N, C-alpha and C positions, 0 to 999 in steps of 0.2 A: 617505710613508705617511700615510693619513688618520687614523691613530690617535694623533697627537701631542696634547699638551696645547694648549689654545687660548690660552695666555698670550701677551702681547706685551711689548715693551720698556716701560721706565718711562713713556714718554710715550704708550703705547698705540697707536703708529702703525707701528712697525717689527717685524721678525721677532725671535723669541727666539734665543738661542744654539743651542737644539735645532733650530730651523728651519734655521739655517745648517749645522749638522752634517748634517741630512738632505740638503741640497742637495749638499754635498761628498761625502757617502756615495754618493749616486746617481751622481755623476760618476765615482767610483772604480769602481762597478759597471758603468758604461757605459750606464745607463738612458737618459740624455739623447741618446746618440748612436745608439741602435738604429735610428732611422728614417732615418739618413743614413749607410748603410754603403757603403763603397767596394768596388770590384771585388776588391781584395786581401783585404778582410774577408770578402766572400762566398766567396772561394776558400780562406779560412783561411791566407792568406799574409801574415805580418807581418815585422817587422824581424828577428826571431830566425830565421825560416825562410830569409830572404835571406842572413843572415850564415852560417848553417850550409851553405847551398848553395855560397857562395863558398869556405868552408873545405874542403869536400869536393873541390871542383874544383881548388883550389890544391894540396891534399895529393896528389891523384892525378897531376896534371901534374908537380909538382916531384919526386915519387918516381920517376916514369918517367924524367925527364931525368937525375936523379942516378944511377939504376941504369944507364942507358945509358952515362953518362960514366965511372962508376967501374968497372963490370963489363965494359964494352965489349960489351954484349949488344944485339942488334938489336931484341929484343922482350921486355923484362922485365915481362911482363904481371902477374905476381903482386905486384909492388911497388905499382902503383896500386890493385889490388883490395884489398890489405891496408890501405893508407892510407885509402881511401874508407870502409871499414867502421869504422875506429877514430876517424876525424875527427868522427864524429857524436856522440861521447860527451863527458862532462865531463872536465876535466883529470885528476882522480884516476882516473876510470873508464877513460880512455884509456891511462893508464900500466899499470893492472892488465890491461886487455884486450890491450895490446901484449905484455906478458910472457906472458900465457896463450897467445896465438896463436903466438909463437915457440916456446914449449914444446910446443904441440900439433903444430906442423909437424915439430919434431925427433923427437917420439915416433912420428908417423905414418911418417916416413922410416925410423926404426930398426926399427919393426915390419915394414915391407915388406921391408927388406933381410934381416932375420932369417928371415922366413918365405918370402920370394920364392925364395931359393936352395934351399929345401927342397921346397916344394910346387908351385911353378909357378903358371901362370895358368889357373884353372878356376872353374867356378861355385861350387863348395864352398869353394875357397880365398878367393875374393872375400867370400863370406859370413863366413868365419872372420876375415878381417882387419877387416871392418866390425864384427863382434861384439866382437873384442878391443879395437878402437879405442873403441867405445862404452863398454865397461866401464872402460877406462883413464880416459876423461873423467869418468865418475861417481866413480871412486875418488879422483881428484885434485880433484874438485869444481870443475871448470872451468865457465865460462859456456857456454850453448848454442852460441854462435857458435864459440868456441874448441874445444869438445869435438867439433864436427862436422869440424874441420880434421884430426883424427887419422885417421879412416878415409878422408877425401877424399885426403889426401896419401899415405896408404898405397896406395890404389888407383891413383893417378897413377904412383907409382914402380913398382908391380907391373905396370901395363899398358905403360908407356913405357920402363921400364928405369932404370938408375941413372946414365945419362949426365948428366942435368940436375939431380941432387940438390943439388950445391953452389949452382947458379944459383937453384934454388927456395928454398933456405934464405936466401941473401943477399938475394933479392928481398923476402922477408917481413921480414927484419931492417931493410932500408932503408925499406920502406913503413910499418912500425910506428914507426920513429924519426922519420920525416918527419911523420907524423900527430900524434904527441905534441908535437913542436916547434910545428907550425902551430896546434894546439889551445891551446897555452900563449901563443903570441905574438899571434894574431889574435882579439881579443875572446873570451876564454875563456867557455864557457857559464855562464850565471847564471840560475837558475830562481826567484829570490826574487820577482820580479814575478808570475810565473805562480802560485806558491804563495799569494801574497797575494790574488790574484783568487779562488783556490779557497776560501780561508778566508772571504773576503768573501761568496762565494756561499752558504756554509754559514750565516753570520750572516743573510743575506738570507732564506734558506729558513726559518730559525727564526722570524724576525720575521713573515714572511708567514703561517706556520702559526699562530702565537699570535694574530696580528691577526684571522685568519679565525675562529678559535675565539671570540675576544672579541666580534666582530661578530655571530656566530651566536647566542650565549647572551644577547645584549642584548635579544632579542625572543623570543616563543614559538618553540620549535624542536622538530622531530620527532626520534625516536630514531635514524633512519637518518642524520641529519646528524652525530651523535656518532661513528658508525662511519666516516664519510667523513673527519672530522677526525683520527681515530686512524690511519687508513690513510695519510693525507697526512703525518702526523708520522713514521710508520715509514719512509716513503720518504726522509726526511732522512738515514737511516742511510747511504745511498749517497753523499750529499754529505759526510758526516762521514768516511767511509773515504777518499774522494778527497782531502779536505783533509789528512788524516793522511799519506797517501802523498806528496802534493805538498810538504808541509813537509819531510819526510825527504829528498826529492829535492833540494830547495833547499839544505838543509844540506850534502848530499854535493857539490853543484855548487860550493860555496865552499871545499871542502877542496883545498888546494894552489893555490887561486885567487890570482893576484898581487895582487888588490885586496880580499882577504878582510877585512882590518881595517876598511875603510871601510863594510862591510856588516854589521859585528858587531851594532850597535844595532838595525838593521832585523830581523835574525834573532832577537834576543832578544824583540823586540816580537811578531814573527810566531809564535814558539813559544808565548809566553804567551797570545796571542789564541786560538791553536788549542787549547791545553790547556783554557782556560776554556770555549770554545764546545763542545768535546767533551762536557763535563759538562752544560752548559746544554741541549744537544740531547737528552740522556737525560732530563733533568728535564722538558723540554717534552713528551716522549713520555709520561712519567708523568702529567702534567697532563691530556693528552687521554685517557689511559686512565681516569683518575678520572672524567672527564665521561662517558665511555662506560659505566662501571660504574653511574653515577648514572642514566643513561637506561634501563638494563636493570632495575635494582632498584627504581626508583620508577615507579609507574604514571602513564602520561600522562593528561592531562586534555583531553578532546576531541581526541585524536590528537597533542597537543603538550605539551611541558613548559613551565612558566611561565618567564618571563625571569629572568635573574640579573644585574641592572644593576650591582650593586656588584662582583661577581666580574668582570664585563666590563670595568669601569673599571680594576680592578687589573691584569688581563692586558694591556690596552692600554698602561698606563703601564709595565709590565714589558717589553713589546715595544720601546717607545721607549728604555728603559734599555739593552737589548741592542744596539740600533742605535747609540746614542751611545757605548757601550763599544767596539764594533768600530771605529768611525771614529776614536776617540781613540787606540787602540792600534796599529792597522795603519798601517805606513809602509813602502812599498816604494821607499825612496829611498837612494841612495848617499850616505854621509856623514851620515845622520840621527843625531840624538842620542838617548840613552836617556831624556831628560827627558820626562815625560808630564804634560801639563796636563789633569788629570782633572776639572776643575770642572764642565763641562757634563754629563759622564757621571755624576758623583756627584749632581748636582742631579736628573738623570733617575731615578737610583736612589732618591733621597730622595722624589721625587714618588710613585714606586711604593710605597714604604714607608708613605707617608701613606694610600694607598688600603687597604693592609693594616691599618693602625691603625684606620681607619674601620670595617672589617669586624669586627675584634676587639672594638671597643666595643659592637657590637650582636650579637655571636655568641651570647651567653647567651640573649638573647630569641629568636634564630633557632632555637637548639636546643630551647627550650621550646615554640616554635610547631610545629616540624617536626623531630623528632630526626634522621631519616635525611638530610634535605636539609641540616641544619645540620652534620652530621658530614662530609658530602662537601665542603661549603664550607670547613670547617676544614682538610680535607686539601689543598684547592687553595691555601689560605693558606700552609700549611707548605711545600709544594713550590715555590710562587712565592718565598717567603722564601729558600729555598735557592738559587734562581737569583740573587737579588739579593746574597746573601752571596758567591757565587762570583764575580760581577762585581766586587764590592769587593775580594775577595782578589786577583783578577787585577790590578787597579789598584794595590793595595798592593805587590804583588811587583815592579812596575816603578818605583814612586815611591820605595820605600825604598832600593834600590841607588843611584838617581840622587841622593837626598838625602845618602847616605853618601859619594858621590864628591865 
């Protein structure tokens, strides 16, 4: 980012710790690698996709072979179908989904046996079985995939008879069991890295939004620019929701994971970073809303509002503090420790507070010179201060448990 402080090392020749943070942060975001994308990246095929493909294939083949050997069946097709569907989930989700699918198959068979002997095969009987199966799935709160198995199996039994009921049930049982076992043994799904990238994108979006606002108000700016800044800030709500969802997914992926303990510190850091940035994203939206209100309530001079250099410097410094915080806290690494070295982040926060202090020192004169403009500037100071408080609270939450340990 071009919004960083221009300080250098003590001898004036090297980069500051904030410069180093920025370089590492861009590496985490993948900025430096965007121009050199491989075919796999262009096709959105990464290591996780390849591992998942192998697990689905192994689950399907193994379940077919096991069902053929154990059940002496020439074509146990339901075993690989069930295994392929379940193998794509996390360990915990695969166990839950396996149990739901076995239950759904059992219910579908029972419903078909019960009604089939009474009503026979007709258009209205098919509609009835599908309807009952759908309601049963809703009442039991089964997942969409499992709920669909109730009417599907009911229709199969109703149409093909009860000869293959035992085969159908055992195929499902074998496929589900094999999928859970393969999911647990062959590199269990872990979504911590994906969630970290999502939270990093949220931080990146906030920094970009605040930097754009800071750069805009540093020179004369028209009212329409304030609306654009506000709309851009509101768009961050999408990144915020995605980050929240991905962190929850990462947490679930580690449930029953065999290496969960080694990822515990990374998850603590990830949750804290997300919680802090969720609040910061709302505060950034409030700041852009304040600038928008200023643009509407204060008359432009020659089609533009006068620059706000002190507010611009304050927002630039705050954007740097957010970037430093995110890089300091986010660690998508197995075996990472909870220890947080917050020195660079705290220095960036201190630099932003210096900008606030400079404004507060002159705020009385600003209010006397232009009451409306001074009030809006005071609001920006308050909201920016809340962001810095939130960043410090996030660092404290991680540093205190580490110190206590």
